[in-house]
N, CA, C and O of each residue as an XYZ file, in Angstrom:
328
protein
N       0.501    -15.282     -6.454
C      -0.752    -14.971     -7.109
C      -0.514    -14.923     -8.616
O       0.482    -14.354     -9.064
N      -1.406    -15.506     -9.395
C      -1.196    -15.560    -10.835
C      -1.655    -14.281    -11.528
O      -2.475    -13.532    -10.997
N      -1.120    -14.045    -12.712
C      -1.477    -12.878    -13.506
C      -2.548    -13.258    -14.504
O      -2.426    -14.254    -15.217
N      -3.604    -12.454    -14.549
C      -4.691    -12.646    -15.503
C      -4.818    -11.380    -16.338
O      -4.754    -10.276    -15.798
N      -4.996    -11.525    -17.638
C      -5.088    -10.361    -18.498
C      -6.332    -10.403    -19.384
O      -6.275     -9.992    -20.543
N      -7.443    -10.888    -18.860
C      -8.629    -11.018    -19.685
C      -9.316     -9.682    -19.955
O     -10.108     -9.585    -20.893
N      -9.037     -8.662    -19.167
C      -9.627     -7.338    -19.356
C      -8.544     -6.369    -19.816
O      -7.352     -6.589    -19.604
N      -8.992     -5.299    -20.447
C      -8.089     -4.210    -20.792
C      -8.192     -3.159    -19.697
O      -9.287     -2.723    -19.340
N      -7.063     -2.764    -19.178
C      -7.027     -1.807    -18.077
C      -6.561     -0.455    -18.589
O      -5.567     -0.357    -19.309
N      -7.287      0.580    -18.212
C      -7.006      1.933    -18.681
C      -6.622      2.821    -17.504
O      -7.274      2.809    -16.460
N      -5.556      3.587    -17.689
C      -5.120      4.511    -16.643
C      -6.252      5.463    -16.298
O      -6.908      6.012    -17.184
N      -6.476      5.657    -14.999
C      -7.515      6.570    -14.529
C      -6.915      7.800    -13.865
O      -7.223      8.930    -14.245
N      -6.053      7.579    -12.866
C      -5.452      8.706    -12.148
C      -4.364      8.221    -11.214
O      -4.189      7.021    -11.000
N      -3.647      9.168    -10.669
C      -2.676      8.858     -9.627
C      -2.870      9.882     -8.516
O      -3.482     10.930     -8.720
N      -2.346      9.568     -7.353
C      -2.495     10.493     -6.240
C      -1.766     10.025     -5.002
O      -1.179      8.944     -4.956
N      -1.826     10.877     -4.007
C      -1.137     10.654     -2.743
C      -1.924      9.665     -1.881
O      -3.154      9.690     -1.849
N      -1.198      8.806     -1.192
C      -1.787      7.821     -0.287
C      -2.806      8.490      0.633
O      -2.489      9.459      1.323
N      -4.027      7.968      0.637
C      -5.075      8.479      1.506
C      -5.898      9.610      0.918
O      -6.835     10.086      1.559
N      -5.567     10.056     -0.300
C      -6.231     11.234     -0.857
C      -6.698     11.055     -2.297
O      -6.676     12.014     -3.069
N      -7.120      9.851     -2.675
C      -7.524      9.612     -4.065
C      -9.025      9.318     -4.130
O      -9.539      8.459     -3.415
N      -9.709     10.053     -5.004
C     -11.136      9.827     -5.192
C     -11.360      8.936     -6.408
O     -10.940      9.251     -7.522
N     -12.033      7.817     -6.164
C     -12.488      6.903     -7.210
C     -13.942      6.584     -6.915
O     -14.325      6.463     -5.751
N     -14.737      6.450     -7.927
C     -16.148      6.096     -7.774
C     -16.876      7.087     -6.865
O     -17.849      6.729     -6.201
N     -16.401      8.333     -6.839
C     -17.056      9.381     -6.065
C     -16.744      9.406     -4.584
O     -17.374     10.146     -3.828
N     -15.768      8.597     -4.157
C     -15.401      8.538     -2.736
C     -13.883      8.484     -2.600
O     -13.175      8.216     -3.571
N     -13.387      8.740     -1.389
C     -11.968      8.529     -1.116
C     -11.763      7.020     -1.023
O     -12.221      6.382     -0.075
N     -11.081      6.461     -2.001
C     -10.936      5.007     -2.099
C     -10.190      4.419     -0.901
O     -10.345      3.235     -0.599
N      -9.396      5.219     -0.226
C      -8.638      4.732      0.925
C      -9.507      4.580      2.177
O      -9.056      4.033      3.182
N     -10.748      5.061      2.118
C     -11.668      4.906      3.241
C     -12.378      3.552      3.223
O     -13.176      3.259      4.114
N     -12.095      2.731      2.221
C     -12.789      1.456      2.047
C     -11.808      0.296      2.107
O     -10.614      0.457      1.858
N     -12.340     -0.886      2.444
C     -11.525     -2.097      2.497
C     -11.348     -2.640      1.084
O     -12.329     -2.860      0.373
N     -10.105     -2.856      0.677
C      -9.786     -3.391     -0.645
C      -9.605     -4.900     -0.528
O      -8.855     -5.377      0.324
N     -10.286     -5.638     -1.375
C     -10.108     -7.094     -1.422
C      -9.256     -7.433     -2.634
O      -9.672     -7.220     -3.773
N      -8.068     -7.959     -2.388
C      -7.122     -8.329     -3.447
C      -7.651     -9.561     -4.187
O      -7.955    -10.575     -3.558
N      -7.764     -9.481     -5.528
C      -8.327    -10.603     -6.285
C      -7.313    -11.292     -7.193
O      -7.290    -12.521     -7.261
N      -6.484    -10.536     -7.885
C      -5.458    -11.109     -8.758
C      -4.515     -9.999     -9.214
O      -4.622     -8.858     -8.763
N      -3.597    -10.339    -10.106
C      -2.600     -9.392    -10.603
C      -2.749     -9.231    -12.108
O      -3.049    -10.191    -12.817
N      -2.537     -7.999    -12.593
C      -2.579     -7.731    -14.033
C      -1.351     -6.929    -14.435
O      -0.670     -6.335    -13.599
N      -1.091     -6.927    -15.724
C      -0.023     -6.110    -16.287
C      -0.662     -4.901    -16.950
O      -1.574     -5.036    -17.765
N      -0.171     -3.714    -16.592
C      -0.665     -2.468    -17.172
C       0.521     -1.693    -17.724
O       1.670     -2.004    -17.412
N       0.245     -0.690    -18.543
C       1.307      0.154    -19.087
C       1.363      1.471    -18.343
O       0.340      2.125    -18.142
N       2.553      1.856    -17.937
C       2.762      3.137    -17.283
C       2.298      4.254    -18.219
O       2.700      4.277    -19.382
N       1.460      5.180    -17.742
C       0.923      6.214    -18.627
C       1.967      7.205    -19.140
O       1.763      7.834    -20.178
N       3.069      7.347    -18.432
C       4.090      8.316    -18.832
C       5.227      7.672    -19.618
O       5.659      8.209    -20.638
N       5.715      6.520    -19.148
C       6.900      5.909    -19.743
C       6.593      4.676    -20.600
O       7.476      4.148    -21.277
N       5.340      4.224    -20.566
C       4.876      3.107    -21.389
C       5.561      1.771    -21.062
O       5.550      0.856    -21.886
N       6.153      1.652    -19.872
C       6.738      0.371    -19.480
C       5.701     -0.454    -18.715
O       4.744      0.097    -18.171
N       5.889     -1.750    -18.676
C       4.937     -2.640    -18.023
C       5.065     -2.571    -16.500
O       6.166     -2.541    -15.950
N       3.913     -2.547    -15.843
C       3.832     -2.589    -14.390
C       2.908     -3.745    -14.015
O       1.976     -4.062    -14.754
N       3.163     -4.363    -12.887
C       2.317     -5.453    -12.403
C       1.593     -4.962    -11.157
O       2.199     -4.759    -10.105
N       0.276     -4.774    -11.298
C      -0.543     -4.243    -10.211
C      -1.560     -5.272     -9.758
O      -2.003     -6.113    -10.539
N      -1.920     -5.197     -8.506
C      -2.993     -6.026     -7.979
C      -4.334     -5.424     -8.387
O      -4.478     -4.209     -8.519
N      -5.302     -6.302     -8.580
C      -6.676     -5.887     -8.854
C      -7.454     -6.059     -7.558
O      -7.366     -7.089     -6.889
N      -8.214     -5.028     -7.222
C      -8.968     -5.018     -5.972
C     -10.456     -4.856     -6.247
O     -10.867     -4.284     -7.256
N     -11.251     -5.380     -5.315
C     -12.690     -5.149     -5.304
C     -13.012     -4.351     -4.049
O     -12.445     -4.589     -2.983
N     -13.933     -3.397     -4.191
C     -14.454     -2.660     -3.040
C     -15.968     -2.609     -3.171
O     -16.507     -2.638     -4.278
N     -16.643     -2.533     -2.042
C     -18.090     -2.367     -2.044
C     -18.380     -0.977     -1.506
O     -18.013     -0.635     -0.382
N     -19.053     -0.179     -2.339
C     -19.403      1.197     -1.983
C     -20.912      1.325     -2.132
O     -21.456      1.128     -3.219
N     -21.578      1.654     -1.046
C     -23.038      1.778     -1.030
C     -23.715      0.547     -1.633
O     -24.681      0.665     -2.387
N     -23.200     -0.625     -1.295
C     -23.796     -1.874     -1.737
C     -23.436     -2.304     -3.151
O     -23.872     -3.364     -3.601
N     -22.648     -1.502     -3.860
C     -22.260     -1.837     -5.233
C     -20.775     -2.189     -5.273
O     -19.940     -1.495     -4.692
N     -20.459     -3.300     -5.980
C     -19.072     -3.751     -6.096
C     -18.378     -3.032     -7.248
O     -18.929     -2.909     -8.342
N     -17.164     -2.559     -6.986
C     -16.334     -1.900     -7.999
C     -14.986     -2.609     -8.056
O     -14.538     -3.199     -7.073
N     -14.345     -2.540     -9.228
C     -13.051     -3.192     -9.431
C     -12.058     -2.172     -9.975
O     -12.400     -1.337    -10.813
N     -10.831     -2.253     -9.489
C      -9.769     -1.375     -9.977
C      -8.427     -2.052     -9.764
O      -8.285     -2.939     -8.923
N      -7.448     -1.617    -10.541
C      -6.063     -2.065    -10.352
C      -5.291     -0.887     -9.772
O      -5.514      0.262    -10.154
N      -4.388     -1.179     -8.852
C      -3.633     -0.107     -8.216
C      -2.267     -0.593     -7.782
O      -2.058     -1.773     -7.499
N      -1.341      0.357     -7.738
C      -0.006      0.062     -7.246
C       0.678      1.333     -6.783
O       0.426      2.419     -7.305
N       1.543      1.181     -5.801
C       2.319      2.309     -5.294
C       3.542      2.458     -6.195
O       4.404      1.579     -6.223
N       3.621      3.564     -6.929
C       4.676      3.759     -7.917
C       5.839      4.581     -7.392
O       6.914      4.595     -7.992
N       5.635      5.252     -6.298
C       6.664      6.026     -5.623
C       6.238      6.083     -4.157
O       5.129      5.666     -3.822
N       7.088      6.586     -3.296
C       6.755      6.638     -1.881
C       5.454      7.409     -1.666
O       5.409      8.623     -1.867
N       4.389      6.700     -1.256
C       3.063      7.263     -0.991
C       2.350      7.811     -2.217
O       1.397      8.576     -2.073
N       2.778      7.447     -3.411
C       2.094      7.861     -4.645
C       1.540      6.603     -5.314
O       2.279      5.667     -5.618
N       0.225      6.602     -5.535
C      -0.467      5.460     -6.102
C      -0.963      5.768     -7.499
O      -1.299      6.909     -7.819
N      -1.004      4.740     -8.323
C      -1.506      4.836     -9.690
C      -2.693      3.889     -9.796
O      -2.624      2.751     -9.331
N      -3.786      4.355    -10.411
C      -5.025      3.588    -10.482
C      -5.465      3.376    -11.924
O      -5.351      4.266    -12.766
N      -5.969      2.178    -12.184
C      -6.482      1.792    -13.501
C      -7.882      1.208    -13.318
O      -8.174      0.563    -12.311
N      -8.737      1.446    -14.307
C     -10.081      0.882    -14.316
C     -10.232     -0.007    -15.535
O      -9.575      0.223    -16.550
N     -11.099     -1.033    -15.453
C     -11.324     -1.863    -16.633
C     -11.970     -1.031    -17.735
O     -12.903     -0.269    -17.484
N     -11.471     -1.181    -18.943
C     -12.001     -0.440    -20.073
C     -13.298     -1.098    -20.520
O     -13.362     -2.314    -20.705
N     -14.310     -0.294    -20.688
C     -15.626     -0.839    -21.055
C     -15.889     -0.673    -22.525
O     -16.946     -1.073    -23.012
């Protein structure tokens, strides 16, 4: 899968697998559609990470986020900067 960097991605939050709220819902309760890969900066160490960008549909509205598992069962989430 190719890397695209047309958007700026901003750190949003991190959390335990199955327990992260994004867009007002537990994001793990929804089907994630993998769209492409982006490079983001680690919020703590400022090193580059390569995360997949996903689309989810929540209550009929499409949302986009980048996410990656940074430690065993710990996920880091980024949202496009508006």
